[in-house]
GUBA-19525 format. One record per atom (N, C-alpha, C): residue number from 0; atom name; residue in three letters; x, y, z. Coordinates in Angstrom, 1 decimal, always signed. Atoms other than C-alpha are relative to their C-alpha. Example, Ala and Ser with C-alpha at 12.3 -4.5 7.8 and 13.67 -1.06 7.14 Angstrom:
BEGIN
NODE   n atom res      x      y      z
NODE   0    N ala   +0.9   -1.2   +0.0
NODE   0   CA ala  +12.3   -4.5   +7.8
NODE   0    C ala   +0.9   +1.2   +0.0
NODE   1    N ser   -0.9   -1.1   +0.0
NODE   1   CA ser  +13.7   -1.1   +7.1
NODE   1    C ser   -0.8   +1.1   +0.8
//
This chain:
BEGIN
NODE   n atom res      x      y      z
NODE   0    N met   +0.1   -1.1   +0.8
NODE   0   CA met  +10.2  -78.8  +71.3
NODE   0    C met   -1.5   +0.4   -0.2
NODE   1    N leu   +1.4   -0.4   +0.1
NODE   1   CA leu   +6.4  -78.9  +70.9
NODE   1    C leu   -0.5   +0.5   +1.4
NODE   2    N lys   +0.4   -0.4   -1.3
NODE   2   CA lys   +6.2  -78.3  +74.6
NODE   2    C lys   +0.7   +1.3   +0.4
NODE   3    N ala   -0.6   -1.3   -0.3
NODE   3   CA ala   +8.4  -75.2  +74.5
NODE   3    C ala   -0.9   +1.1   -0.3
NODE   4    N pro   +0.9   -1.1   +0.3
NODE   4   CA pro   +6.5  -72.0  +74.8
NODE   4    C pro   +0.6   +0.9   -1.1
NODE   5    N glu   -0.5   -0.9   +1.0
NODE   5   CA glu   +8.9  -70.2  +72.6
NODE   5    C glu   -0.4   -0.5   -1.4
NODE   6    N phe   +0.4   +0.5   +1.3
NODE   6   CA phe   +8.0  -72.5  +69.8
NODE   6    C phe   -1.4   +0.4   -0.4
NODE   7    N trp   +1.4   -0.4   +0.3
NODE   7   CA trp   +4.3  -71.8  +70.1
NODE   7    C trp   -0.1   +1.5   -0.2
NODE   8    N val   +0.0   -1.4   +0.3
NODE   8   CA val   +5.0  -68.1  +70.3
NODE   8    C val   +0.5   +0.3   -1.4
NODE   9    N ala   -0.5   -0.2   +1.3
NODE   9   CA ala   +7.0  -68.3  +67.2
NODE   9    C ala   -1.0   -0.4   -1.1
NODE  10    N val   +1.0   +0.4   +1.0
NODE  10   CA val   +4.3  -70.3  +65.4
NODE  10    C val   -1.2   +1.0   +0.0
NODE  11    N ala   +1.1   -0.9   -0.1
NODE  11   CA ala   +1.6  -67.9  +66.6
NODE  11    C ala   +0.4   +1.3   -0.7
NODE  12    N phe   -0.5   -1.2   +0.6
NODE  12   CA phe   +3.8  -65.0  +65.5
NODE  12    C phe   -0.1   -0.1   -1.5
NODE  13    N val   +0.0   +0.2   +1.4
NODE  13   CA val   +4.2  -66.5  +62.0
NODE  13    C val   -1.4   +0.0   -0.5
NODE  14    N ile   +1.4   +0.1   +0.5
NODE  14   CA ile   +0.4  -67.2  +61.7
NODE  14    C ile   -0.5   +1.4   +0.0
NODE  15    N phe   +0.5   -1.4   -0.2
NODE  15   CA phe   -0.3  -63.7  +63.0
NODE  15    C phe   +0.5   +0.9   -1.2
NODE  16    N met   -0.6   -0.8   +1.0
NODE  16   CA met   +2.1  -62.2  +60.5
NODE  16    C met   -0.6   -0.4   -1.4
NODE  17    N ala   +0.5   +0.4   +1.3
NODE  17   CA ala   +0.7  -64.3  +57.6
NODE  17    C ala   -1.4   +0.6   -0.2
NODE  18    N leu   +1.4   -0.6   +0.1
NODE  18   CA leu   -2.9  -63.1  +58.4
NODE  18    C leu   +0.1   +1.5   -0.2
NODE  19    N ile   -0.1   -1.5   +0.2
NODE  19   CA ile   -1.8  -59.5  +58.7
NODE  19    C ile   +0.6   +0.3   -1.3
NODE  20    N trp   -0.6   -0.2   +1.3
NODE  20   CA trp   +0.3  -59.8  +55.6
NODE  20    C trp   -1.1   -0.2   -1.1
NODE  21    N lys   +1.0   +0.2   +1.0
NODE  21   CA lys   -2.7  -61.2  +53.7
NODE  21    C lys   -0.9   +1.2   +0.0
NODE  22    N lys   +0.9   -1.1   -0.1
NODE  22   CA lys   -5.0  -58.4  +54.9
NODE  22    C lys   +0.7   +1.3   -0.4
NODE  23    N ala   -0.7   -1.2   +0.3
NODE  23   CA ala   -2.3  -55.7  +54.7
NODE  23    C ala   +0.4   +0.1   -1.5
NODE  24    N ser   -0.4   +0.0   +1.4
NODE  24   CA ser   -1.1  -56.8  +51.3
NODE  24    C ser   -1.2   +0.4   -0.9
NODE  25    N ala   +1.2   -0.4   +0.7
NODE  25   CA ala   -4.7  -56.5  +50.0
NODE  25    C ala   -0.2   +1.5   +0.1
NODE  26    N ala   +0.2   -1.4   -0.2
NODE  26   CA ala   -5.0  -53.0  +51.5
NODE  26    C ala   +1.1   +0.8   -0.7
NODE  27    N ile   -1.2   -0.7   +0.7
NODE  27   CA ile   -1.5  -52.0  +50.3
NODE  27    C ile   -0.2   -0.1   -1.5
NODE  28    N gly   +0.2   +0.1   +1.4
NODE  28   CA gly   -2.3  -53.4  +46.9
NODE  28    C gly   -1.1   +0.9   -0.6
NODE  29    N ser   +1.1   -0.9   +0.5
NODE  29   CA ser   -5.6  -51.5  +46.6
NODE  29    C ser   +0.5   +1.4   +0.1
NODE  30    N met   -0.5   -1.4   -0.1
NODE  30   CA met   -3.8  -48.3  +47.8
NODE  30    C met   +0.9   +0.2   -1.2
NODE  31    N leu   -0.9   -0.1   +1.1
NODE  31   CA leu   -1.1  -48.9  +45.2
NODE  31    C leu   -0.7   +0.1   -1.3
NODE  32    N asp   +0.8   +0.0   +1.3
NODE  32   CA asp   -3.7  -49.7  +42.5
NODE  32    C asp   -0.7   +1.4   -0.1
NODE  33    N ala   +0.7   -1.3   +0.1
NODE  33   CA ala   -5.6  -46.5  +43.4
NODE  33    C ala   +1.0   +1.1   -0.4
NODE  34    N arg   -1.0   -1.0   +0.3
NODE  34   CA arg   -2.4  -44.5  +43.4
NODE  34    C arg   +0.4   -0.1   -1.5
NODE  35    N ala   -0.4   +0.2   +1.4
NODE  35   CA ala   -1.4  -46.0  +40.0
NODE  35    C ala   -1.1   +0.5   -0.9
NODE  36    N glu   +1.1   -0.5   +0.8
NODE  36   CA glu   -4.9  -45.3  +38.6
NODE  36    C glu   +0.0   +1.5   +0.0
NODE  37    N lys   +0.0   -1.5   -0.1
NODE  37   CA lys   -4.7  -41.7  +39.8
NODE  37    C lys   +1.2   +0.5   -0.9
NODE  38    N ile   -1.1   -0.5   +0.8
NODE  38   CA ile   -1.2  -41.3  +38.2
NODE  38    C ile   -0.3   -0.2   -1.5
NODE  39    N arg   +0.4   +0.3   +1.4
NODE  39   CA arg   -2.5  -43.0  +35.0
NODE  39    C arg   -1.0   +1.1   -0.5
NODE  40    N ala   +1.0   -1.0   +0.4
NODE  40   CA ala   -5.5  -40.5  +34.9
NODE  40    C ala   +0.7   +1.4   -0.2
NODE  41    N glu   -0.7   -1.2   +0.1
NODE  41   CA glu   -3.1  -37.6  +35.5
NODE  41    C glu   +0.9   +0.0   -1.3
NODE  42    N leu   -0.8   +0.1   +1.2
NODE  42   CA leu   -0.8  -38.8  +32.7
NODE  42    C leu   -0.9   +0.1   -1.3
NODE  43    N asp   +1.0   -0.2   +1.1
NODE  43   CA asp   -3.9  -39.2  +30.4
NODE  43    C asp   -0.4   +1.4   -0.2
NODE  44    N glu   +0.4   -1.4   +0.0
NODE  44   CA glu   -5.0  -35.7  +31.3
NODE  44    C glu   +1.1   +0.9   -0.6
NODE  45    N ala   -1.1   -0.7   +0.5
NODE  45   CA ala   -1.5  -34.4  +30.7
NODE  45    C ala   +0.2   -0.2   -1.5
NODE  46    N gln   -0.1   +0.3   +1.4
NODE  46   CA gln   -1.4  -36.2  +27.3
NODE  46    C gln   -1.1   +0.8   -0.8
NODE  47    N arg   +1.1   -0.7   +0.6
NODE  47   CA arg   -4.8  -34.7  +26.4
NODE  47    C arg   +0.3   +1.5   -0.1
NODE  48    N leu   -0.3   -1.5   +0.0
NODE  48   CA leu   -3.7  -31.2  +27.4
NODE  48    C leu   +1.1   +0.3   -1.0
NODE  49    N arg   -1.1   -0.2   +1.0
NODE  49   CA arg   -0.5  -31.6  +25.4
NODE  49    C arg   -0.5   -0.1   -1.4
NODE  50    N glu   +0.6   +0.1   +1.4
NODE  50   CA glu   -2.5  -32.7  +22.3
NODE  50    C glu   -0.8   +1.3   -0.3
NODE  51    N asp   +0.8   -1.3   +0.2
NODE  51   CA asp   -4.8  -29.7  +22.8
NODE  51    C asp   +0.9   +1.1   -0.2
NODE  52    N ala   -1.0   -1.1   +0.2
NODE  52   CA ala   -1.8  -27.4  +23.2
NODE  52    C ala   +0.6   -0.1   -1.4
NODE  53    N gln   -0.6   +0.1   +1.3
NODE  53   CA gln   -0.3  -28.8  +20.0
NODE  53    C gln   -1.0   +0.4   -1.1
NODE  54    N ala   +1.1   -0.4   +0.9
NODE  54   CA ala   -3.6  -28.4  +18.2
NODE  54    C ala   -0.2   +1.5   -0.1
NODE  55    N thr   +0.1   -1.4   -0.1
NODE  55   CA thr   -3.9  -24.9  +19.4
NODE  55    C thr   +1.2   +0.7   -0.6
NODE  56    N leu   -1.2   -0.6   +0.6
NODE  56   CA leu   -0.3  -24.1  +18.4
NODE  56    C leu   -0.1   -0.1   -1.5
NODE  57    N ala   +0.1   +0.2   +1.4
NODE  57   CA ala   -0.9  -25.6  +15.0
NODE  57    C ala   -1.0   +1.0   -0.6
NODE  58    N ser   +1.1   -0.9   +0.4
NODE  58   CA ser   -4.1  -23.5  +14.7
NODE  58    C ser   +0.6   +1.4   -0.1
NODE  59    N tyr   -0.5   -1.3   +0.0
NODE  59   CA tyr   -2.3  -20.3  +15.7
NODE  59    C tyr   +1.1   +0.2   -1.1
NODE  60    N gln   -1.0   -0.1   +1.1
NODE  60   CA gln   +0.6  -21.1  +13.3
NODE  60    C gln   -0.6   +0.1   -1.3
NODE  61    N lys   +0.8   -0.1   +1.3
NODE  61   CA lys   -1.9  -21.6  +10.5
NODE  61    C lys   -0.6   +1.4   -0.2
NODE  62    N arg   +0.5   -1.4   +0.0
NODE  62   CA arg   -3.6  -18.3  +11.4
NODE  62    C arg   +1.1   +1.0   -0.3
NODE  63    N gln   -1.1   -0.9   +0.2
NODE  63   CA gln   -0.3  -16.6  +11.5
NODE  63    C gln   +0.5   +0.0   -1.5
NODE  64    N ala   -0.4   +0.1   +1.4
NODE  64   CA ala   +0.7  -18.0   +8.1
NODE  64    C ala   -1.1   +0.6   -1.0
NODE  65    N asp   +1.1   -0.6   +0.8
NODE  65   CA asp   -2.8  -17.0   +6.7
NODE  65    C asp   +0.1   +1.5   +0.1
NODE  66    N ala   -0.1   -1.5   -0.1
NODE  66   CA ala   -2.4  -13.5   +8.1
NODE  66    C ala   +1.2   +0.6   -0.7
NODE  67    N leu   -1.2   -0.5   +0.7
NODE  67   CA leu   +1.1  -13.2   +6.7
NODE  67    C leu   -0.3   +0.0   -1.5
NODE  68    N lys   +0.4   +0.0   +1.5
NODE  68   CA lys   -0.2  -14.3   +3.2
NODE  68    C lys   -0.9   +1.1   -0.3
NODE  69    N glu   +1.0   -1.0   +0.3
NODE  69   CA glu   -3.1  -11.9   +3.5
NODE  69    C glu   +0.7   +1.4   +0.0
NODE  70    N ser   -0.7   -1.3   +0.0
NODE  70   CA ser   -0.8   -9.0   +4.5
NODE  70    C ser   +0.9   +0.2   -1.2
NODE  71    N glu   -0.8   -0.1   +1.2
NODE  71   CA glu   +1.5   -9.8   +1.6
NODE  71    C glu   -0.9   +0.3   -1.2
NODE  72    N ala   +1.0   -0.3   +1.1
NODE  72   CA ala   -1.5   -9.8   -0.7
NODE  72    C ala   -0.4   +1.4   +0.0
NODE  73    N ile   +0.4   -1.4   -0.2
NODE  73   CA ile   -2.6   -6.5   +0.7
NODE  73    C ile   +1.1   +1.0   -0.5
NODE  74    N val   -1.2   -0.8   +0.4
NODE  74   CA val   +0.9   -5.0   +0.2
NODE  74    C val   +0.1   -0.1   -1.5
NODE  75    N ala   -0.2   +0.2   +1.4
NODE  75   CA ala   +1.1   -6.4   -3.3
NODE  75    C ala   -1.1   +0.8   -0.7
NODE  76    N his   +1.1   -0.7   +0.6
NODE  76   CA his   -2.4   -5.0   -4.1
NODE  76    C his   +0.3   +1.5   +0.1
NODE  77    N ala   -0.3   -1.4   -0.2
NODE  77   CA ala   -1.4   -1.6   -2.6
NODE  77    C ala   +1.1   +0.5   -1.0
NODE  78    N arg   -1.1   -0.4   +0.9
NODE  78   CA arg   +1.8   -1.5   -4.7
NODE  78    C arg   -0.6   +0.1   -1.4
NODE  79    N glu   +0.6   +0.0   +1.4
NODE  79   CA glu   -0.2   -2.4   -7.9
NODE  79    C glu   -0.9   +1.2   -0.1
NODE  80    N glu   +0.9   -1.2   +0.0
NODE  80   CA glu   -2.8   +0.3   -7.0
NODE  80    C glu   +0.8   +1.3   -0.1
NODE  81    N ala   -0.9   -1.1   +0.0
NODE  81   CA ala   +0.0   +2.8   -6.3
NODE  81    C ala   +0.6   +0.2   -1.4
NODE  82    N ala   -0.6   -0.1   +1.4
NODE  82   CA ala   +1.6   +2.0   -9.7
NODE  82    C ala   -1.1   +0.4   -1.0
NODE  83    N arg   +1.1   -0.4   +0.9
NODE  83   CA arg   -1.8   +2.3  -11.4
NODE  83    C arg   -0.3   +1.5   +0.1
NODE  84    N ile   +0.3   -1.4   -0.3
NODE  84   CA ile   -2.5   +5.6   -9.7
NODE  84    C ile   +1.2   +0.9   -0.6
NODE  85    N arg   -1.2   -0.7   +0.5
NODE  85   CA arg   +1.1   +6.8  -10.6
NODE  85    C arg   -0.1   +0.1   -1.5
NODE  86    N ala   +0.1   +0.0   +1.4
NODE  86   CA ala   +0.6   +5.8  -14.2
NODE  86    C ala   -1.1   +0.9   -0.5
NODE  87    N gln   +1.1   -0.9   +0.3
NODE  87   CA gln   -2.8   +7.5  -14.3
NODE  87    C gln   +0.3   +1.4   +0.2
NODE  88    N ser   -0.4   -1.4   -0.3
NODE  88   CA ser   -1.5  +10.6  -12.7
NODE  88    C ser   +1.0   +0.6   -1.0
NODE  89    N thr   -1.0   -0.4   +1.1
NODE  89   CA thr   +1.4  +10.7  -15.2
NODE  89    C thr   -0.7   +0.3   -1.3
NODE  90    N ala   +0.8   -0.2   +1.3
NODE  90   CA ala   -1.0  +10.3  -18.1
NODE  90    C ala   -0.9   +1.2   +0.1
NODE  91    N asp   +0.8   -1.2   -0.1
NODE  91   CA asp   -3.3  +13.0  -16.7
NODE  91    C asp   +0.8   +1.2   +0.0
NODE  92    N leu   -0.9   -1.1   +0.0
NODE  92   CA leu   -0.4  +15.3  -16.1
NODE  92    C leu   +0.4   +0.3   -1.5
NODE  93    N glu   -0.4   -0.2   +1.4
NODE  93   CA glu   +0.8  +14.8  -19.7
NODE  93    C glu   -1.1   +0.5   -0.8
NODE  94    N ala   +1.1   -0.5   +0.8
NODE  94   CA ala   -2.6  +15.3  -21.1
NODE  94    C ala   -0.3   +1.5   +0.4
NODE  95    N ala   +0.2   -1.4   -0.4
NODE  95   CA ala   -3.0  +18.5  -19.0
NODE  95    C ala   +1.0   +0.9   -0.6
NODE  96    N leu   -1.1   -0.8   +0.6
NODE  96   CA leu   +0.4  +19.8  -20.2
NODE  96    C leu   -0.2   +0.2   -1.5
NODE  97    N lys   +0.2   -0.1   +1.5
NODE  97   CA lys   -0.5  +19.0  -23.8
NODE  97    C lys   -1.2   +1.0   -0.2
NODE  98    N arg   +1.1   -1.0   +0.2
NODE  98   CA arg   -3.8  +20.9  -23.4
NODE  98    C arg   +0.4   +1.4   +0.2
NODE  99    N arg   -0.5   -1.4   -0.3
NODE  99   CA arg   -2.1  +23.9  -21.8
NODE  99    C arg   +0.9   +0.5   -1.1
NODE 100    N glu   -0.9   -0.4   +1.1
NODE 100   CA glu   +0.6  +23.8  -24.5
NODE 100    C glu   -0.9   +0.4   -1.3
NODE 101    N ala   +0.9   -0.3   +1.2
NODE 101   CA ala   -2.2  +23.7  -27.2
NODE 101    C ala   -0.7   +1.3   +0.2
NODE 102    N gln   +0.7   -1.3   -0.2
NODE 102   CA gln   -4.0  +26.6  -25.5
NODE 102    C gln   +1.0   +1.1   -0.1
NODE 103    N ala   -1.0   -1.1   +0.2
NODE 103   CA ala   -0.8  +28.6  -25.3
NODE 103    C ala   +0.3   +0.2   -1.5
NODE 104    N met   -0.2   -0.2   +1.4
NODE 104   CA met   -0.1  +27.9  -28.9
NODE 104    C met   -1.1   +0.7   -0.7
NODE 105    N asp   +1.1   -0.6   +0.6
NODE 105   CA asp   -3.6  +28.9  -29.8
NODE 105    C asp   +0.0   +1.5   +0.3
NODE 106    N arg   -0.1   -1.4   -0.4
NODE 106   CA arg   -3.2  +32.1  -27.8
NODE 106    C arg   +1.1   +0.8   -0.8
NODE 107    N ile   -1.1   -0.6   +0.8
NODE 107   CA ile   +0.1  +32.8  -29.5
NODE 107    C ile   -0.4   +0.2   -1.4
NODE 108    N ala   +0.4   -0.2   +1.4
NODE 108   CA ala   -1.4  +32.2  -32.9
NODE 108    C ala   -1.0   +1.1   -0.1
NODE 109    N gln   +0.9   -1.1   +0.0
NODE 109   CA gln   -4.3  +34.5  -32.0
NODE 109    C gln   +0.6   +1.3   +0.1
NODE 110    N ala   -0.7   -1.3   -0.2
NODE 110   CA ala   -2.0  +37.2  -30.8
NODE 110    C ala   +0.8   +0.4   -1.2
NODE 111    N glu   -0.7   -0.2   +1.2
NODE 111   CA glu   +0.1  +36.8  -33.9
NODE 111    C glu   -0.9   +0.5   -1.1
NODE 112    N ala   +1.0   -0.4   +1.0
NODE 112   CA ala   -2.9  +37.0  -36.1
NODE 112    C ala   -0.5   +1.4   +0.2
NODE 113    N gln   +0.5   -1.3   -0.4
NODE 113   CA gln   -4.2  +40.0  -34.2
NODE 113    C gln   +1.1   +1.1   -0.3
NODE 114    N ala   -1.0   -1.0   +0.3
NODE 114   CA ala   -0.8  +41.7  -34.5
NODE 114    C ala   +0.2   +0.2   -1.5
NODE 115    N ile   -0.1   -0.1   +1.5
NODE 115   CA ile   -0.6  +41.0  -38.2
NODE 115    C ile   -1.2   +0.9   -0.5
NODE 116    N ala   +1.1   -0.8   +0.4
NODE 116   CA ala   -4.1  +42.4  -38.6
NODE 116    C ala   +0.2   +1.4   +0.4
NODE 117    N glu   -0.2   -1.4   -0.4
NODE 117   CA glu   -3.2  +45.5  -36.6
NODE 117    C glu   +1.1   +0.7   -0.9
NODE 118    N val   -1.1   -0.6   +0.9
NODE 118   CA val   +0.0  +46.0  -38.7
NODE 118    C val   -0.6   +0.3   -1.3
NODE 119    N arg   +0.7   -0.2   +1.4
NODE 119   CA arg   -2.1  +45.6  -41.9
NODE 119    C arg   -0.9   +1.3   +0.1
NODE 120    N asn   +0.9   -1.1   -0.1
NODE 120   CA asn   -4.7  +48.0  -40.6
NODE 120    C asn   +0.8   +1.3   +0.2
NODE 121    N leu   -0.8   -1.2   -0.1
NODE 121   CA leu   -2.1  +50.5  -39.5
NODE 121    C leu   +0.7   +0.4   -1.3
NODE 122    N thr   -0.6   -0.3   +1.3
NODE 122   CA thr   -0.3  +50.2  -42.8
NODE 122    C thr   -1.0   +0.6   -1.0
NODE 123    N val   +1.0   -0.6   +0.9
NODE 123   CA val   -3.5  +50.8  -44.6
NODE 123    C val   -0.3   +1.4   +0.4
NODE 124    N asp   +0.3   -1.4   -0.5
NODE 124   CA asp   -4.3  +53.8  -42.4
NODE 124    C asp   +1.1   +1.0   -0.4
NODE 125    N ile   -1.1   -0.8   +0.3
NODE 125   CA ile   -0.8  +55.2  -43.0
NODE 125    C ile   +0.0   +0.3   -1.5
NODE 126    N ala   +0.0   -0.2   +1.4
NODE 126   CA ala   -1.0  +54.6  -46.7
NODE 126    C ala   -1.1   +0.9   -0.5
NODE 127    N ile   +1.1   -0.9   +0.4
NODE 127   CA ile   -4.4  +56.2  -46.9
NODE 127    C ile   +0.3   +1.5   +0.4
NODE 128    N ala   -0.3   -1.4   -0.4
NODE 128   CA ala   -3.2  +59.2  -44.9
NODE 128    C ala   +1.0   +0.6   -1.0
NODE 129    N ala   -1.1   -0.5   +0.9
NODE 129   CA ala   -0.1  +59.5  -47.2
NODE 129    C ala   -0.7   +0.3   -1.3
NODE 130    N ser   +0.6   -0.2   +1.3
NODE 130   CA ser   -2.3  +59.2  -50.2
NODE 130    C ser   -0.9   +1.3   +0.0
NODE 131    N arg   +0.8   -1.2   -0.1
NODE 131   CA arg   -4.7  +61.9  -49.0
NODE 131    C arg   +0.9   +1.3   +0.0
NODE 132    N gln   -0.9   -1.1   -0.1
NODE 132   CA gln   -1.8  +64.1  -48.2
NODE 132    C gln   +0.6   +0.3   -1.5
NODE 133    N leu   -0.5   -0.2   +1.3
NODE 133   CA leu   -0.4  +63.6  -51.7
NODE 133    C leu   -1.0   +0.6   -1.0
NODE 134    N leu   +1.1   -0.5   +0.9
NODE 134   CA leu   -3.7  +64.1  -53.4
NODE 134    C leu   -0.3   +1.4   +0.3
NODE 135    N ser   +0.4   -1.4   -0.3
NODE 135   CA ser   -4.5  +67.2  -51.5
NODE 135    C ser   +1.1   +1.0   -0.3
NODE 136    N gln   -1.0   -1.0   +0.3
NODE 136   CA gln   -1.1  +68.8  -52.1
NODE 136    C gln   +0.5   +0.0   -1.5
NODE 137    N gly   -0.4   +0.1   +1.4
NODE 137   CA gly   -0.6  +67.7  -55.7
NODE 137    C gly   +1.5   +0.0   -0.1
NODE 138    N ile   -1.4   +0.2   -0.1
NODE 138   CA ile   +2.9  +66.6  -55.1
NODE 138    C ile   +0.5   -0.7   -1.3
NODE 139    N gln   -0.7   +0.6   +1.1
NODE 139   CA gln   +5.3  +65.6  -57.8
NODE 139    C gln   +0.3   -1.5   +0.3
NODE 140    N pro   -0.2   +1.4   -0.2
NODE 140   CA pro   +5.9  +61.9  -58.4
NODE 140    C pro   +1.3   -0.3   +0.8
NODE 141    N ala   -1.3   +0.3   -0.7
NODE 141   CA ala   +9.5  +62.0  -57.1
NODE 141    C ala   -0.2   +0.4   +1.5
NODE 142    N gln   +0.2   -0.4   -1.4
NODE 142   CA gln   +8.4  +63.8  -54.0
NODE 142    C gln   -1.0   -1.0   +0.7
NODE 143    N ala   +0.9   +1.0   -0.5
NODE 143   CA ala   +5.5  +61.3  -53.6
NODE 143    C ala   +0.7   -1.3   +0.4
NODE 144    N asp   -0.7   +1.2   -0.4
NODE 144   CA asp   +7.9  +58.4  -53.6
NODE 144    C asp   +0.8   +0.2   +1.3
NODE 145    N lys   -0.7   -0.3   -1.2
NODE 145   CA lys  +10.0  +60.1  -50.9
NODE 145    C lys   -1.0   +0.0   +1.2
NODE 146    N leu   +0.9   +0.0   -1.0
NODE 146   CA leu   +6.9  +60.6  -48.8
NODE 146    C leu   -0.5   -1.4   +0.4
NODE 147    N ile   +0.4   +1.4   -0.2
NODE 147   CA ile   +5.8  +57.0  -49.2
NODE 147    C ile   +1.2   -0.8   +0.7
NODE 148    N glu   -1.1   +0.7   -0.7
NODE 148   CA glu   +9.3  +55.8  -48.2
NODE 148    C glu   +0.2   +0.5   +1.4
NODE 149    N ala   -0.1   -0.5   -1.4
NODE 149   CA ala   +9.3  +58.1  -45.2
NODE 149    C ala   -1.1   -0.6   +0.8
NODE 150    N ser   +1.1   +0.6   -0.7
NODE 150   CA ser   +5.9  +56.7  -44.2
NODE 150    C ser   +0.3   -1.4   +0.4
NODE 151    N ile   -0.3   +1.4   -0.3
NODE 151   CA ile   +7.2  +53.2  -44.5
NODE 151    C ile   +1.1   -0.1   +1.1
NODE 152    N ala   -1.1   +0.0   -1.1
NODE 152   CA ala  +10.3  +54.1  -42.4
NODE 152    C ala   -0.6   +0.3   +1.3
NODE 153    N asp   +0.6   -0.3   -1.3
NODE 153   CA asp   +8.0  +55.6  -39.7
NODE 153    C asp   -0.9   -1.2   +0.5
NODE 154    N leu   +0.8   +1.1   -0.4
NODE 154   CA leu   +6.0  +52.4  -39.7
NODE 154    C leu   +0.4   -0.7   +1.2
NODE 155    N pro   -0.4   +0.6   -1.2
NODE 155   CA pro   +8.0  +50.7  -37.0
NODE 155    C pro   -0.3   +0.8   +1.3
NODE 156    N arg   +0.3   -0.9   -1.1
NODE 156   CA arg   +7.5  +53.7  -34.8
NODE 156    C arg   -1.4   +0.0   +0.4
NODE 157    N his   +1.4   +0.0   -0.2
NODE 157   CA his   +3.8  +53.6  -35.2
NODE 157    C his   -0.5   -1.4   +0.5
NODE 158    N leu   +0.3   +1.4   -0.4
NODE 158   CA leu   +3.7  +49.8  -34.6
NODE 158    C leu   +0.2   -0.2   +1.5
NODE 159    N his   -0.3   +0.3   -1.4
NODE 159   CA his   +5.2  +50.0  -31.1
NODE 159    C his   -0.6   +1.1   +0.8
//
């Protein structure tokens, strides 16, 4: 058996395979280690990117919530301001209406006073004219009473 060439070929083949396996396994191992390291780096980068994305998302969600709160505050302030302006406008309108009503009442009172003064003046003028007529004609008292009553009856015609 030691003299058989097949035996020595088999032994040489086994030794050759052991040497190649030792060298190849080191190379394959280093290739696999490099590949594993590359995959680990990619996973770490993916994890970092995911965390960054989550942080960015949280930041945008916070900004959105802040913007929503701010817009609600602006709307609430605008409603309060509108209510205040409405109340102020109502108060101003009521005050203006009261002033106009007071002015109208003053004008009416002035017109009434003026009309009364005109009536008095006209009455006095008519009475003076009737008195002159009576005095100038020397009319009897009964006739004077008729003239006075006639003058009073004509008074509405002279007023209008």
